[in-house]
MDTraj code that builds the backbone (N, CA, C; nanometers):
import mdtraj as md
import numpy as np

residues = "UNK UNK UNK UNK UNK UNK UNK UNK UNK UNK UNK UNK UNK UNK UNK UNK UNK UNK UNK UNK UNK UNK UNK UNK UNK UNK UNK UNK UNK UNK UNK UNK UNK UNK UNK UNK UNK UNK UNK UNK UNK UNK UNK UNK UNK UNK UNK UNK UNK UNK UNK UNK UNK UNK UNK UNK UNK UNK UNK UNK UNK UNK UNK UNK UNK UNK UNK UNK UNK UNK UNK UNK UNK UNK UNK UNK UNK UNK UNK UNK UNK UNK UNK UNK UNK UNK UNK UNK UNK UNK UNK UNK UNK UNK UNK UNK UNK UNK UNK UNK UNK UNK UNK UNK UNK UNK UNK UNK UNK UNK UNK UNK UNK UNK UNK UNK UNK UNK UNK UNK UNK UNK UNK UNK UNK UNK UNK UNK UNK UNK UNK UNK UNK UNK UNK UNK UNK UNK UNK UNK UNK UNK UNK UNK UNK UNK UNK UNK UNK UNK UNK UNK UNK UNK UNK UNK UNK UNK UNK UNK UNK UNK UNK UNK UNK UNK UNK UNK UNK UNK UNK UNK UNK UNK UNK UNK UNK UNK UNK UNK UNK UNK UNK UNK UNK UNK UNK UNK UNK UNK UNK UNK UNK UNK UNK UNK UNK UNK UNK UNK UNK".split()
xyz = np.array([
    [-3.9798, 0.5050, 1.4942],
    [-3.9736, 0.3606, 1.4756],
    [-3.9223, 0.2959, 1.6047],
    [-3.9873, 0.1899, 1.6452],
    [-3.9438, 0.1218, 1.7665],
    [-3.8162, 0.0438, 1.7402],
    [-3.7323, 0.0307, 1.8442],
    [-3.6055, -0.0388, 1.8314],
    [-3.6199, -0.1826, 1.8770],
    [-3.5456, -0.2714, 1.8119],
    [-3.5451, -0.4117, 1.8491],
    [-3.4763, -0.4268, 1.9838],
    [-3.5422, -0.4931, 2.0763],
    [-3.4856, -0.5108, 2.2099],
    [-3.4842, -0.6590, 2.2449],
    [-3.3715, -0.7039, 2.2917],
    [-3.3567, -0.8449, 2.3277],
    [-3.3685, -0.8614, 2.4783],
    [-3.4471, -0.9587, 2.5205],
    [-3.4615, -0.9891, 2.6624],
    [-3.4399, -1.1376, 2.6847],
    [-3.3695, -1.1703, 2.7905],
    [-3.3496, -1.3105, 2.8232],
    [-3.4749, -1.3646, 2.8915],
    [-3.4797, -1.4959, 2.9050],
    [-3.5987, -1.5606, 2.9606],
    [-3.6241, -1.5208, 3.1060],
    [-3.5177, -1.4884, 3.1786],
    [-3.5306, -1.4585, 3.3219],
    [-3.4935, -1.3133, 3.3519],
    [-3.5052, -1.2283, 3.2536],
    [-3.4628, -1.0888, 3.2633],
    [-3.5228, -1.0162, 3.3836],
    [-3.6490, -1.0455, 3.4137],
    [-3.7191, -0.9678, 3.5161],
    [-3.7324, -1.0414, 3.6504],
    [-3.6580, -1.1494, 3.6647],
    [-3.6600, -1.2197, 3.7928],
    [-3.5819, -1.1396, 3.8966],
    [-3.6357, -1.1261, 4.0172],
    [-3.5614, -1.0539, 4.1210],
    [-3.4410, -1.1352, 4.1670],
    [-3.3462, -1.0664, 4.2287],
    [-3.2279, -1.1354, 4.2799],
    [-3.2697, -1.2350, 4.3875],
    [-3.2287, -1.3608, 4.3756],
    [-3.2690, -1.4609, 4.4754],
    [-3.2031, -1.4363, 4.6100],
    [-3.2806, -1.4539, 4.7155],
    [-3.2304, -1.4334, 4.8521],
    [-3.2564, -1.5588, 4.9345],
    [-3.1767, -1.5763, 5.0397],
    [-3.1980, -1.6867, 5.1319],
    [-3.1609, -1.8228, 5.0777],
    [-3.0659, -1.8258, 4.9827],
    [-3.0249, -1.9528, 4.9247],
    [-2.8921, -1.9992, 4.9850],
    [-2.8720, -2.1299, 4.9823],
    [-2.7483, -2.1875, 5.0340],
    [-2.6352, -2.1801, 4.9325],
    [-2.6686, -2.1510, 4.8074],
    [-2.5694, -2.1381, 4.7001],
    [-2.5966, -2.0098, 4.6223],
    [-2.5053, -1.9760, 4.5324],
    [-2.5287, -1.8630, 4.4430],
    [-2.6073, -1.9089, 4.3212],
    [-2.7013, -1.8274, 4.2763],
    [-2.7827, -1.8619, 4.1600],
    [-2.8058, -1.7354, 4.0782],
    [-2.7724, -1.7424, 3.9485],
    [-2.7928, -1.6274, 3.8608],
    [-2.8106, -1.6752, 3.7176],
    [-2.8706, -1.5907, 3.6373],
    [-2.8828, -1.6197, 3.4952],
    [-2.7618, -1.5620, 3.4228],
    [-2.7064, -1.6370, 3.3295],
    [-2.6009, -1.5857, 3.2426],
    [-2.6704, -1.5264, 3.1207],
    [-2.6642, -1.3959, 3.1065],
    [-2.7454, -1.3261, 3.0069],
    [-2.6715, -1.2889, 2.8793],
    [-2.5407, -1.3029, 2.8769],
    [-2.4656, -1.2575, 2.7596],
    [-2.4002, -1.3723, 2.6842],
    [-2.4583, -1.4903, 2.6937],
    [-2.3963, -1.6074, 2.6317],
    [-2.4498, -1.6317, 2.4916],
    [-2.3603, -1.6298, 2.3947],
    [-2.3949, -1.6672, 2.2594],
    [-2.3758, -1.8165, 2.2410],
    [-2.4620, -1.8795, 2.1620],
    [-2.4559, -2.0242, 2.1417],
    [-2.4744, -2.0568, 1.9943],
    [-2.3852, -2.1385, 1.9419],
    [-2.3937, -2.1835, 1.8041],
    [-2.3985, -2.3353, 1.8023],
    [-2.5001, -2.3885, 1.7365],
    [-2.5128, -2.5329, 1.7215],
    [-2.4372, -2.5732, 1.5955],
    [-2.3383, -2.6604, 1.6121],
    [-2.2558, -2.7043, 1.5005],
    [-2.2728, -2.8541, 1.4795],
    [-2.2999, -2.8921, 1.3549],
    [-2.3144, -3.0337, 1.3221],
    [-2.2257, -3.0685, 1.2041],
    [-2.1704, -3.1887, 1.2093],
    [-2.0834, -3.2367, 1.1021],
    [-2.0351, -3.3759, 1.1357],
    [-1.9608, -3.4340, 1.0437],
    [-1.9119, -3.5700, 1.0625],
    [-1.7749, -3.5687, 1.1304],
    [-1.7663, -3.6331, 1.2458],
    [-1.6388, -3.6392, 1.3169],
    [-1.5355, -3.7201, 1.2402],
    [-1.5816, -3.7993, 1.1440],
    [-1.4903, -3.8793, 1.0617],
    [-1.4366, -3.8012, 0.9422],
    [-1.4866, -3.6797, 0.9224],
    [-1.4461, -3.5958, 0.8089],
    [-1.3362, -3.5001, 0.8541],
    [-1.2125, -3.5278, 0.8143],
    [-1.1000, -3.4459, 0.8582],
    [-1.1112, -3.3032, 0.8069],
    [-1.1687, -3.2863, 0.6885],
    [-1.1858, -3.1516, 0.6338],
    [-1.2783, -3.0694, 0.7227],
    [-1.3831, -3.1314, 0.7741],
    [-1.4750, -3.0637, 0.8658],
    [-1.4037, -3.0252, 0.9949],
    [-1.3286, -3.1193, 1.0511],
    [-1.2571, -3.0922, 1.1768],
    [-1.1541, -2.9813, 1.1584],
    [-1.0818, -2.9849, 1.0470],
    [-0.9789, -2.8832, 1.0224],
    [-1.0406, -2.7453, 1.0011],
    [-1.1537, -2.7405, 0.9300],
    [-1.2192, -2.6115, 0.9037],
    [-1.2697, -2.5500, 1.0339],
    [-1.3299, -2.6317, 1.1198],
    [-1.3788, -2.5826, 1.2492],
    [-1.2635, -2.5335, 1.3355],
    [-1.1546, -2.6087, 1.3373],
    [-1.0381, -2.5683, 1.4171],
    [-0.9792, -2.4381, 1.3657],
    [-0.9814, -2.4184, 1.2338],
    [-0.9266, -2.2968, 1.1771],
    [-0.9980, -2.1717, 1.2248],
    [-1.1255, -2.1855, 1.2580],
    [-1.2038, -2.0718, 1.3074],
    [-1.1979, -2.0619, 1.4598],
    [-1.2090, -2.1760, 1.5267],
    [-1.2183, -2.1767, 1.6728],
    [-1.0830, -2.1788, 1.7426],
    [-0.9762, -2.2088, 1.6691],
    [-0.8405, -2.2199, 1.7257],
    [-0.8290, -2.3324, 1.8275],
    [-0.9181, -2.4287, 1.8204],
    [-0.9105, -2.5453, 1.9087],
    [-0.9787, -2.6625, 1.8411],
    [-0.9331, -2.7818, 1.8719],
    [-0.9966, -2.9013, 1.8172],
    [-1.1342, -2.9205, 1.8789],
    [-1.2272, -2.9719, 1.7998],
    [-1.3568, -3.0094, 1.8551],
    [-1.3367, -3.1294, 1.9476],
    [-1.4009, -3.1301, 2.0651],
    [-1.3886, -3.2476, 2.1523],
    [-1.4587, -3.3680, 2.0890],
    [-1.3891, -3.4796, 2.0811],
    [-1.4457, -3.5999, 2.0218],
    [-1.4797, -3.7058, 2.1255],
    [-1.4322, -3.6861, 2.2476],
    [-1.4644, -3.7788, 2.3554],
    [-1.6014, -3.7434, 2.4122],
    [-1.6910, -3.8414, 2.4224],
    [-1.8261, -3.8123, 2.4727],
    [-1.8259, -3.7417, 2.6078],
    [-1.9184, -3.6457, 2.6221],
    [-1.9453, -3.5737, 2.7468],
    [-1.8271, -3.4901, 2.7954],
    [-1.7492, -3.4369, 2.7015],
    [-1.6363, -3.3519, 2.7392],
    [-1.6519, -3.2144, 2.6755],
    [-1.5626, -3.1249, 2.7096],
    [-1.5629, -2.9897, 2.6539],
    [-1.4197, -2.9395, 2.6446],
    [-1.3996, -2.8372, 2.5629],
    [-1.2689, -2.7728, 2.5533],
    [-1.2894, -2.6221, 2.5586],
    [-1.1841, -2.5514, 2.5972],
    [-1.1892, -2.4059, 2.6056],
    [-1.0663, -2.3468, 2.5404],
    [-1.0852, -2.2323, 2.4737],
    [-0.9730, -2.1564, 2.4189],
    [-1.0128, -2.0101, 2.4228],
    [-0.9480, -1.9350, 2.5094],
    [-0.9854, -1.7949, 2.5257],
    [-1.1273, -1.7846, 2.5781],
    [-1.2101, -1.7045, 2.5104],
    [-1.3483, -1.6884, 2.5554],
    [-1.4439, -1.7815, 2.4804],
    [-1.3882, -1.8792, 2.4092],
    [-1.4705, -1.9763, 2.3373],
    [-1.4665, -2.1113, 2.4080],
    [-1.5826, -2.1708, 2.4251],
    [-1.5928, -2.3052, 2.4797],
    [-1.6713, -2.3902, 2.3814],
    [-1.6347, -2.5163, 2.3706],
    [-1.7049, -2.6087, 2.2821],
    [-1.7476, -2.7298, 2.3634],
    [-1.8770, -2.7566, 2.3652],
    [-1.9322, -2.8688, 2.4402],
    [-1.9698, -2.9818, 2.3449],
    [-1.9287, -3.1041, 2.3768],
    [-1.9685, -3.2219, 2.2995],
    [-2.1130, -3.2536, 2.3343],
    [-2.1999, -3.2660, 2.2329],
    [-2.3396, -3.3016, 2.2568],
    [-2.3738, -3.4405, 2.2051],
    [-2.3136, -3.4800, 2.0932],
    [-2.3338, -3.6140, 2.0393],
    [-2.2219, -3.6408, 1.9397],
    [-2.2263, -3.7553, 1.8741],
    [-2.1179, -3.7928, 1.7831],
    [-2.1044, -3.6985, 1.6639],
    [-2.2091, -3.6194, 1.6360],
    [-2.2011, -3.5272, 1.5224],
    [-2.2542, -3.3883, 1.5570],
    [-2.2510, -3.3534, 1.6858],
    [-2.3081, -3.2248, 1.7271],
    [-2.2277, -3.1634, 1.8410],
    [-2.2032, -3.0315, 1.8296],
    [-2.1310, -2.9571, 1.9321],
    [-2.2029, -2.8250, 1.9579],
    [-2.1918, -2.7750, 2.0805],
    [-2.2467, -2.6446, 2.1148],
    [-2.1301, -2.5506, 2.1411],
    [-2.1194, -2.4464, 2.0594],
    [-2.0110, -2.3505, 2.0720],
    [-2.0600, -2.2320, 2.1540],
    [-1.9859, -2.1970, 2.2574],
    [-2.0226, -2.0881, 2.3473],
    [-1.9246, -1.9721, 2.3297],
    [-1.9781, -1.8510, 2.3298],
    [-1.8960, -1.7308, 2.3222],
    [-1.9792, -1.6164, 2.3785],
    [-1.9216, -1.4977, 2.3825],
    [-2.0021, -1.3843, 2.4246],
    [-2.1075, -1.3572, 2.3179],
    [-2.2232, -1.3118, 2.3600],
    [-2.3344, -1.2918, 2.2664],
    [-2.2993, -1.1936, 2.1551],
    [-2.2199, -1.0946, 2.1860],
    [-2.1847, -0.9932, 2.0872],
    [-2.0957, -1.0485, 1.9757],
    [-2.0296, -1.1618, 2.0004],
    [-1.9387, -1.2190, 1.9016],
    [-2.0013, -1.3344, 1.8238],
    [-2.1216, -1.3761, 1.8614],
    [-2.1822, -1.4950, 1.8010],
    [-2.2080, -1.4778, 1.6515],
    [-2.2601, -1.3631, 1.6108],
    [-2.2937, -1.3416, 1.4697],
    [-2.1689, -1.3484, 1.3818],
    [-2.0617, -1.2824, 1.4245],
    [-1.9377, -1.2829, 1.3470],
    [-1.8770, -1.4225, 1.3424],
    [-1.8797, -1.4922, 1.4564],
    [-1.8251, -1.6278, 1.4614],
    [-1.9032, -1.7209, 1.3690],
    [-2.0344, -1.7042, 1.3643],
    [-2.1180, -1.7871, 1.2773],
    [-2.0837, -1.7633, 1.1300],
    [-2.0651, -1.6381, 1.0922],
    [-2.0290, -1.6060, 0.9540],
    [-1.8971, -1.6722, 0.9162],
    [-1.7991, -1.6641, 1.0051],
    [-1.6678, -1.7234, 0.9788],
    [-1.6763, -1.8747, 0.9699],
    [-1.7573, -1.9358, 1.0551],
    [-1.7735, -2.0807, 1.0504],
    [-1.8374, -2.1248, 0.9194],
    [-1.9438, -2.0569, 0.8798],
    [-2.0124, -2.0935, 0.7566],
    [-1.9215, -2.0762, 0.6339],
    [-1.8409, -1.9726, 0.6357],
    [-1.7487, -1.9504, 0.5254],
    [-1.6444, -2.0613, 0.5187],
    [-1.5888, -2.0986, 0.6349],
    [-1.4867, -2.2032, 0.6395],
    [-1.5439, -2.3397, 0.6035],
    [-1.6717, -2.3624, 0.6340],
    [-1.7348, -2.4924, 0.6118],
    [-1.8071, -2.5002, 0.4777],
    [-1.7968, -2.3965, 0.3965],
    [-1.8645, -2.3956, 0.2671],
    [-1.8188, -2.5153, 0.1827],
    [-1.9152, -2.5926, 0.1334],
    [-1.8835, -2.7093, 0.0528],
    [-1.8604, -2.8354, 0.1328],
    [-1.8594, -2.8248, 0.2664],
    [-1.8403, -2.9398, 0.3544],
    [-1.9743, -2.9759, 0.4178],
    [-2.0051, -3.1035, 0.4230],
    [-2.1312, -3.1489, 0.4825],
    [-2.1356, -3.1065, 0.6297],
    [-2.2163, -3.0053, 0.6603],
    [-2.2184, -2.9501, 0.7960],
    [-2.3374, -2.8560, 0.8111],
    [-2.3596, -2.8113, 0.9336],
    [-2.4638, -2.7144, 0.9647],
    [-2.4187, -2.6313, 1.0834],
    [-2.4336, -2.5003, 1.0737],
    [-2.4011, -2.4098, 1.1843],
    [-2.5148, -2.3107, 1.1987],
    [-2.5747, -2.3041, 1.3182],
    [-2.6924, -2.2206, 1.3414],
    [-2.6768, -2.1469, 1.4745],
    [-2.7123, -2.0194, 1.4751],
    [-2.7135, -1.9412, 1.5988],
    [-2.8369, -1.9793, 1.6793],
    [-2.8151, -2.0360, 1.7980],
    [-2.9262, -2.0787, 1.8844],
    [-2.9204, -2.0063, 2.0186],
    [-2.8690, -1.8845, 2.0178],
    [-2.8500, -1.8098, 2.1427],
    [-2.9800, -1.7863, 2.2181],
    [-3.0914, -1.7770, 2.1451],
    [-3.2202, -1.7519, 2.2097],
    [-3.2968, -1.8798, 2.2421],
    [-3.2377, -1.9946, 2.2113],
    [-3.3093, -2.1200, 2.2304],
    [-3.3135, -2.1636, 2.3769],
    [-3.2050, -2.1359, 2.4485],
    [-3.1930, -2.1863, 2.5852],
    [-3.1697, -2.0724, 2.6848],
    [-3.2087, -2.0999, 2.8078],
    [-3.1722, -2.0131, 2.9192],
    [-3.0583, -2.0829, 2.9942],
    [-2.9648, -2.0032, 3.0454],
    [-2.8490, -2.0587, 3.1153],
    [-2.8481, -2.0080, 3.2583],
    [-2.8481, -2.1003, 3.3537],
    [-2.8451, -2.0654, 3.4949],
    [-2.7153, -2.1140, 3.5572],
    [-2.6442, -2.0269, 3.6241],
    [-2.5177, -2.0611, 3.6884],
    [-2.5432, -2.0859, 3.8375],
    [-2.5045, -2.2052, 3.8844],
    [-2.5107, -2.2407, 4.0253],
    [-2.3678, -2.2380, 4.0773],
    [-2.3444, -2.1660, 4.1877],
    [-2.2089, -2.1472, 4.2375],
    [-2.2012, -2.1710, 4.3874],
    [-2.0875, -2.2244, 4.4298],
    [-2.0625, -2.2408, 4.5721],
    [-2.0681, -2.3855, 4.6180],
    [-2.0270, -2.4051, 4.7401],
    [-2.0278, -2.5393, 4.7978],
    [-2.1713, -2.5881, 4.8116],
    [-2.1984, -2.7071, 4.7610],
    [-2.3318, -2.7637, 4.7710],
    [-2.4125, -2.7586, 4.6429],
    [-2.3531, -2.7083, 4.5310],
    [-2.4301, -2.6987, 4.4067],
    [-2.4682, -2.8369, 4.3537],
    [-2.3818, -2.9342, 4.3715],
    [-2.4118, -3.0683, 4.3211],
    [-2.5264, -3.1311, 4.3994],
    [-2.5288, -3.1054, 4.5293],
    [-2.6384, -3.1584, 4.6108],
    [-2.7718, -3.0965, 4.5696],
    [-2.7692, -2.9686, 4.5339],
    [-2.8923, -2.9035, 4.4884],
    [-2.9409, -2.9672, 4.3592],
    [-2.8504, -2.9894, 4.2643],
    [-2.8886, -3.0493, 4.1372],
    [-2.9367, -3.1930, 4.1545],
    [-2.8831, -3.2633, 4.2538],
    [-2.9254, -3.4008, 4.2786],
    [-3.0738, -3.4092, 4.3135],
    [-3.1316, -3.3006, 4.3607],
    [-3.2742, -3.3014, 4.3943],
    [-3.3615, -3.3073, 4.2695],
    [-3.3029, -3.2778, 4.1545],
    [-3.3823, -3.2768, 4.0321],
    [-3.3422, -3.3806, 3.9300],
    [-3.2322, -3.4542, 3.9545],
    [-3.1887, -3.5554, 3.8567],
    [-3.1299, -3.6755, 3.9292],
    [-3.1101, -3.7817, 3.8548],
    [-3.0660, -3.9071, 3.9150],
    [-2.9170, -3.9347, 3.8946],
    [-2.8429, -3.8381, 3.8401],
    [-2.6995, -3.8576, 3.8200],
    [-2.6254, -3.8547, 3.9531],
    [-2.5218, -3.9355, 3.9644],
    [-2.4372, -3.9313, 4.0834],
    [-2.3297, -3.8252, 4.0627],
    [-2.3686, -3.6995, 4.0746],
    [-2.2770, -3.5893, 4.0481],
    [-2.1635, -3.5809, 4.1497],
    [-2.1731, -3.6563, 4.2571],
    [-2.0675, -3.6554, 4.3580],
    [-1.9602, -3.7588, 4.3285],
    [-1.9815, -3.8411, 4.2258],
    [-1.8858, -3.9452, 4.1919],
    [-1.7713, -3.8933, 4.1060],
    [-1.6769, -3.9805, 4.0770],
    [-1.5575, -3.9431, 4.0019],
    [-1.5845, -3.9274, 3.8525],
    [-1.7033, -3.9653, 3.8070],
    [-1.7350, -3.9572, 3.6642],
    [-1.7722, -3.8174, 3.6183],
    [-1.7743, -3.7214, 3.7096],
    [-1.8187, -3.5862, 3.6736],
    [-1.7177, -3.4808, 3.7174],
    [-1.5976, -3.4834, 3.6566],
    [-1.4969, -3.3815, 3.6884],
    [-1.5274, -3.2506, 3.6153],
    [-1.4468, -3.1500, 3.6410],
    [-1.4613, -3.0218, 3.5730],
    [-1.4528, -3.0422, 3.4218],
    [-1.5409, -2.9760, 3.3483],
    [-1.5434, -2.9874, 3.2036],
    [-1.6474, -3.0840, 3.1509],
    [-1.7052, -3.1646, 3.2395],
    [-1.8031, -3.2640, 3.1969],
    [-1.9293, -3.1983, 3.1425],
    [-1.9824, -3.2549, 3.0358],
    [-2.1085, -3.2113, 2.9760],
    [-2.2029, -3.3311, 2.9765],
    [-2.3262, -3.3095, 3.0159],
    [-2.4198, -3.4217, 3.0222],
    [-2.5622, -3.3753, 2.9966],
    [-2.6260, -3.4369, 2.8983],
    [-2.7701, -3.4162, 2.8821],
    [-2.8393, -3.4931, 2.9937],
    [-2.9463, -3.4363, 3.0461],
    [-3.0098, -3.4975, 3.1617],
    [-3.1570, -3.4594, 3.1663],
    [-3.2319, -3.5380, 3.2349],
    [-3.3703, -3.5009, 3.2637],
    [-3.3693, -3.4386, 3.4025],
    [-3.3937, -3.3100, 3.4087],
    [-3.3872, -3.2362, 3.5351],
    [-3.5269, -3.1872, 3.5712],
    [-3.5747, -3.2282, 3.6864],
    [-3.7092, -3.1898, 3.7312],
    [-3.8127, -3.2196, 3.6236],
    [-3.7936, -3.3325, 3.5558],
    [-3.8848, -3.3827, 3.4524],
    [-3.8821, -3.3027, 3.3224],
    [-3.7789, -3.2210, 3.3003],
    [-3.7657, -3.1515, 3.1716],
    [-3.6269, -3.1792, 3.1134],
    [-3.6148, -3.1655, 2.9818],
    [-3.4857, -3.1849, 2.9158],
    [-3.3917, -3.0713, 2.9541],
    [-3.2683, -3.1070, 2.9880],
    [-3.1712, -3.0062, 3.0298],
    [-3.0310, -3.0520, 2.9922],
    [-2.9376, -2.9601, 3.0072],
    [-2.7970, -2.9876, 2.9817],
    [-2.7171, -2.9324, 3.0980],
    [-2.6264, -3.0130, 3.1499],
    [-2.5413, -2.9702, 3.2610],
    [-2.3974, -2.9604, 3.2120],
    [-2.3326, -2.8487, 3.2430],
    [-2.1905, -2.8313, 3.2118],
    [-2.1193, -2.7934, 3.3409],
    [-2.0264, -2.8773, 3.3834],
    [-1.9507, -2.8500, 3.5060],
    [-1.8361, -2.7572, 3.4683],
    [-1.8606, -2.6286, 3.4826],
    [-1.7636, -2.5268, 3.4408],
    [-1.6423, -2.5246, 3.5330],
    [-1.6660, -2.5373, 3.6630],
    [-1.5598, -2.5429, 3.7635],
    [-1.6042, -2.6411, 3.8709],
    [-1.5173, -2.6689, 3.9659],
    [-1.5495, -2.7670, 4.0693],
    [-1.6789, -2.7313, 4.1414],
    [-1.6970, -2.6043, 4.1742],
    [-1.8163, -2.5597, 4.2458],
    [-1.8950, -2.4567, 4.1643],
    [-1.8954, -2.4724, 4.0336],
    [-1.9741, -2.3838, 3.9467],
    [-2.0277, -2.4668, 3.8303],
    [-2.1590, -2.4787, 3.8224],
    [-2.2227, -2.5619, 3.7208],
    [-2.3267, -2.4794, 3.6455],
    [-2.3236, -2.4908, 3.5134],
    [-2.4221, -2.4225, 3.4296],
    [-2.5322, -2.5205, 3.3913],
    [-2.6546, -2.4783, 3.4106],
    [-2.7709, -2.5582, 3.3746],
    [-2.8399, -2.4914, 3.2561],
    [-2.8530, -2.5642, 3.1461],
    [-2.9172, -2.5143, 3.0252],
    [-3.0545, -2.5794, 3.0123],
    [-3.1573, -2.4984, 2.9934],
    [-3.2918, -2.5507, 2.9672],
    [-3.3515, -2.4726, 2.8510],
    [-3.4477, -2.5321, 2.7825],
    [-3.5132, -2.4595, 2.6751],
    [-3.5857, -2.3388, 2.7329],
    [-3.5861, -2.2321, 2.6574],
    [-3.6359, -2.1025, 2.7041],
    [-3.7768, -2.1113, 2.7643],
    [-3.8638, -2.1919, 2.7042],
    [-4.0018, -2.1994, 2.7523],
    [-4.0127, -2.2617, 2.8910],
    [-3.9065, -2.3328, 2.9339],
    [-3.9081, -2.3957, 3.0665],
    [-3.8256, -2.3179, 3.1690],
    [-3.7723, -2.2034, 3.1302],
    [-3.6803, -2.1302, 3.2170],
    [-3.7438, -2.0907, 3.3499],
    [-3.8669, -2.0372, 3.3460],
    [-3.9332, -1.9959, 3.4691],
    [-3.9567, -2.1121, 3.5630],
    [-3.9982, -2.2253, 3.5074],
    [-4.0224, -2.3450, 3.5891],
    [-3.8931, -2.3932, 3.6539],
    [-3.7836, -2.4019, 3.5741],
    [-3.6561, -2.4490, 3.6281],
    [-3.6029, -2.3535, 3.7347],
    [-3.6201, -2.2237, 3.7118],
    [-3.5759, -2.1227, 3.8081],
    [-3.6502, -2.1395, 3.9407],
    [-3.7809, -2.1552, 3.9345],
    [-3.8599, -2.1729, 4.0569],
    [-3.8222, -2.3016, 4.1291],
    [-3.7937, -2.4069, 4.0538],
    [-3.7514, -2.5329, 4.1145],
    [-3.6205, -2.5134, 4.1906],
    [-3.5258, -2.4433, 4.1287],
    [-3.3969, -2.4198, 4.1933],
    [-3.4114, -2.3311, 4.3165],
    [-3.4991, -2.2320, 4.3095],
    [-3.5212, -2.1464, 4.4263],
    [-3.5689, -2.2277, 4.5457],
    [-3.6564, -2.3262, 4.5203],
    [-3.7077, -2.4109, 4.6284],
    [-3.6017, -2.5102, 4.6752],
    [-3.5292, -2.5690, 4.5801],
    [-3.4313, -2.6723, 4.6147],
    [-3.3073, -2.6163, 4.6826],
    [-3.2762, -2.4892, 4.6575],
    [-3.1533, -2.4299, 4.7101],
    [-3.1763, -2.3446, 4.8341],
    [-3.2983, -2.3410, 4.8860],
    [-3.3230, -2.2612, 5.0064],
    [-3.2346, -2.3101, 5.1212],
    [-3.1914, -2.2187, 5.2044],
    [-3.1056, -2.2560, 5.3171],
    [-3.1693, -2.3609, 5.4078],
    [-3.2994, -2.3508, 5.4408],
    [-3.3597, -2.4555, 5.5255],
    [-3.3655, -2.5917, 5.4571],
    [-3.3546, -2.5947, 5.3217],
    [-3.3609, -2.7213, 5.2491],
    [-3.2230, -2.7759, 5.2158],
    [-3.1186, -2.7139, 5.2708],
    [-2.9819, -2.7535, 5.2388],
    [-2.9553, -2.8973, 5.2800],
    [-2.8910, -2.9716, 5.1902],
    [-2.8560, -3.1107, 5.2171],
    [-2.7095, -3.1167, 5.2575],
    [-2.6816, -3.1795, 5.3703],
    [-2.5436, -3.1978, 5.4157],
    [-2.5151, -3.3475, 5.4179],
    [-2.4314, -3.3905, 5.3257],
    [-2.3996, -3.5327, 5.3169],
    [-2.2820, -3.5663, 5.4075],
    [-2.2809, -3.6877, 5.4554],
    [-2.1712, -3.7315, 5.5404],
    [-2.0460, -3.7516, 5.4564],
    [-1.9340, -3.7084, 5.5078],
    [-1.8063, -3.7320, 5.4409],
    [-1.7349, -3.8461, 5.5088],
    [-1.6051, -3.8534, 5.4888],
    [-1.5269, -3.9598, 5.5534],
    [-1.5302, -3.9425, 5.7045],
    [-1.5532, -4.0490, 5.7740],
    [-1.5645, -4.0461, 5.9192],
    [-1.4385, -4.1049, 5.9823],
    [-1.3904, -4.0415, 6.0843],
    [-1.2749, -4.0959, 6.1548],
    [-1.3204, -4.2085, 6.2457],
    [-1.2377, -4.3103, 6.2545],
    [-1.2708, -4.4253, 6.3395],
    [-1.2406, -4.3898, 6.4846],
    [-1.3393, -4.4009, 6.5707],
    [-1.3129, -4.3681, 6.7125],
    [-1.2114, -4.4621, 6.7741],
    [-1.1268, -4.4084, 6.8603],
    [-1.0254, -4.4889, 6.9281],
    [-1.0869, -4.5536, 7.0507],
    [-1.0755, -4.6837, 7.0579],
    [-1.1357, -4.7571, 7.1715],
    [-1.0547, -4.7348, 7.2970],
])
top = md.Topology()
chain = top.add_chain()
for i, resn in enumerate(residues, 1):
    res = top.add_residue(resn, chain, resSeq=i)
    for name in ("N", "CA", "C"):
        top.add_atom(name, md.element.get_by_symbol(name[0]), res)
traj = md.Trajectory(xyz[None], top)
């Protein structure tokens, strides 16, 4: 009997070379889509009891506790991140805690591909595909933002100052990967002007 084998969307892509930043696929990320009413305290308490952290209620923010991260997606939707091996157990615990409460929890680990951009210049690379001012003060570490990237639906999570995760639907993973390979090439590197010193007359 053949064994079930799981492959990520970019499993067979070769290691990228000649880039100005680091680029890799995150292959072990489990994702759970959680929906419920932010006005329902019972829902919030049940989720916290499983996740050990409050759901973020401020738009475009995220929270972390241990190896679990929770991204705000909308007023009634959150994306829970964990290691892929723990997603099934976490989903069972969530559903049990939320039993009888108006809510929905679904494992969507195979729905999206996750690409990690790392190093100085990652924001400039992403600017080539979207219209957000990622260099402004509105996008600190932890920010989550749905965006149209290279004309496809995507999600950006600023994991660290110079590390950003780009989420795209699995069917667009190859296209987004190729776009990033072209945009992040060393000859295509964008160097923006910083603060300039005033010359002394």
